[in-house]
C-alpha positions as CSV (number, residue, x, y, z in Angstrom):
1,M,65.6,96.7,188.2
2,E,62.7,96.4,185.8
3,N,63.8,99.6,184.1
4,V,67.3,98.1,183.5
5,K,65.7,94.9,182.0
6,K,63.6,97.1,179.6
7,L,66.6,99.0,178.5
8,L,68.5,95.8,177.8
9,K,65.6,94.3,175.8
10,K,65.2,97.4,173.6
11,K,66.8,96.8,170.2
12,G,68.9,99.6,168.8
13,G,69.1,100.5,165.1
14,F,67.4,102.6,162.5
15,T,63.9,102.3,161.3
16,L,63.1,101.6,157.6
17,V,61.8,105.2,157.2
18,E,65.1,106.6,158.6
19,L,67.1,104.5,156.2
20,I,65.0,105.6,153.2
21,V,65.4,109.3,154.2
22,V,69.1,108.9,154.3
23,L,69.2,107.2,150.9
24,V,67.1,109.9,149.4
25,I,69.3,112.6,150.7
26,L,72.4,110.8,149.3
27,A,70.7,110.4,145.9
28,I,69.9,114.1,145.8
29,L,73.5,115.0,146.7
30,A,74.8,112.6,144.0
31,A,72.5,114.1,141.4
32,I,73.9,117.6,142.2
33,L,77.6,116.6,142.4
34,V,78.1,114.2,139.5
35,P,77.3,116.8,136.7
36,T,79.5,119.4,138.5
37,L,82.4,117.0,138.8
38,L,82.0,116.0,135.1
39,G,82.2,119.6,134.2
40,Y,85.4,120.0,136.1
41,I,86.9,117.0,134.4
42,N,86.0,118.3,131.0
43,K,87.4,121.7,131.7
44,A,90.6,120.2,132.9
45,Q,90.9,118.1,129.7
46,D,90.3,121.3,127.6
47,E,93.0,123.1,129.5
48,K,95.4,120.2,129.0
49,N,94.7,120.2,125.2
50,Y,95.3,124.0,125.0
51,S,98.6,123.4,126.8
52,T,99.5,120.6,124.4
53,A,98.6,122.8,121.4
54,Q,100.9,125.6,122.8
55,T,103.7,123.0,123.3
56,V,103.4,121.9,119.7
57,R,103.5,125.6,118.6
58,V,106.7,126.2,120.6
59,A,108.3,123.0,119.1
60,A,107.3,124.0,115.6
61,Q,108.9,127.4,116.2
62,S,112.0,125.6,117.3
63,V,112.1,123.5,114.2
64,Y,111.6,126.5,112.0
65,D,114.4,128.4,113.8
66,D,116.7,125.4,113.3
67,E,116.0,125.5,109.6
68,V,116.7,129.2,109.5
69,G,119.9,128.5,111.4
70,H,120.9,126.1,108.7
71,G,120.5,128.6,105.9
72,T,116.8,128.5,105.0
73,T,115.5,131.9,103.9
74,I,112.6,133.3,105.8
75,T,109.6,134.0,103.6
76,S,106.3,135.5,104.8
77,G,103.6,132.9,104.6
78,D,106.0,129.9,105.1
79,T,104.2,127.0,106.7
80,I,105.3,124.4,109.2
81,D,103.3,121.2,109.1
82,K,103.3,117.6,110.2
83,D,106.0,116.6,107.7
84,D,108.6,119.1,108.8
85,Q,111.6,118.0,110.9
86,T,114.9,119.3,112.1
87,K,118.2,118.6,110.2
88,S,118.8,115.9,112.8
89,G,115.6,114.2,111.8
90,Q,113.7,115.1,114.9
91,S,110.0,115.9,114.3
92,V,107.9,118.5,116.0
93,T,105.9,116.0,118.0
94,D,109.1,114.3,119.2
95,L,110.5,117.6,120.2
96,A,107.3,118.6,122.0
97,G,107.1,115.2,123.7
98,V,103.4,114.7,122.9
99,D,101.5,111.5,122.1
100,T,101.3,111.1,118.3
101,S,98.1,109.1,118.6
102,K,96.4,112.2,120.2
103,V,98.1,115.0,118.2
104,T,97.2,113.9,114.7
105,N,97.8,117.0,112.7
106,Y,99.2,120.5,112.9
107,S,100.0,123.4,110.5
108,F,101.4,126.8,111.3
109,K,102.0,130.0,109.2
110,V,105.1,132.1,109.7
111,D,105.4,135.9,109.2
112,D,108.3,137.7,107.5
113,K,110.3,137.8,110.8
114,G,110.1,134.1,111.2
115,Q,107.5,134.1,114.0
116,I,104.5,131.8,114.0
117,I,101.4,134.0,113.7
118,S,98.6,131.5,113.1
119,G,97.9,127.8,112.8
120,T,95.9,124.7,113.9
121,V,96.6,121.6,116.0
122,T,94.3,118.6,116.0
123,I,94.1,116.8,119.3
124,D,91.7,113.9,120.0
125,G,89.7,115.0,117.0
126,A,89.2,118.6,118.1
127,T,90.9,121.4,116.3
128,Y,92.6,124.1,118.2
129,T,93.2,127.3,116.2
130,L,95.9,129.9,117.0
131,D,95.0,133.4,115.7
132,S,96.3,136.7,117.0
133,G,98.1,135.0,119.9
134,S,95.1,133.2,121.4
135,W,93.7,129.7,121.0
136,T,90.2,128.7,120.2
137,A,88.7,125.2,120.0
138,S,86.2,123.7,117.6
139,K,85.0,120.1,118.2
């Protein structure tokens, strides 16, 4: 009977040392994971911006093709920039469906076949450059 009384009197719980050890382990895990997660977030944002730049390029090509369809002569070195729009008045950013507060500028160069060969798109202050079919970023 005395053993039962002793067991009932014993208080359960964690000691202060055990709690501190757990907190230290959690702090170490957080110190490792937070920079890794931030890296993933930044990489995802970069990929989104590359995708947006490519969408703007496709829309600019569509605007240029529309102009050619309405009788504009193709000239090597033609440029498509922020001021260009379709005959219906639709701009490249409207056609691309992008946020004009984020995509602040763009300019593309066209070859003698009417295809975009190079250009730049400015997204959130970073410039994405198209050259030889691939995009590069400079911030």
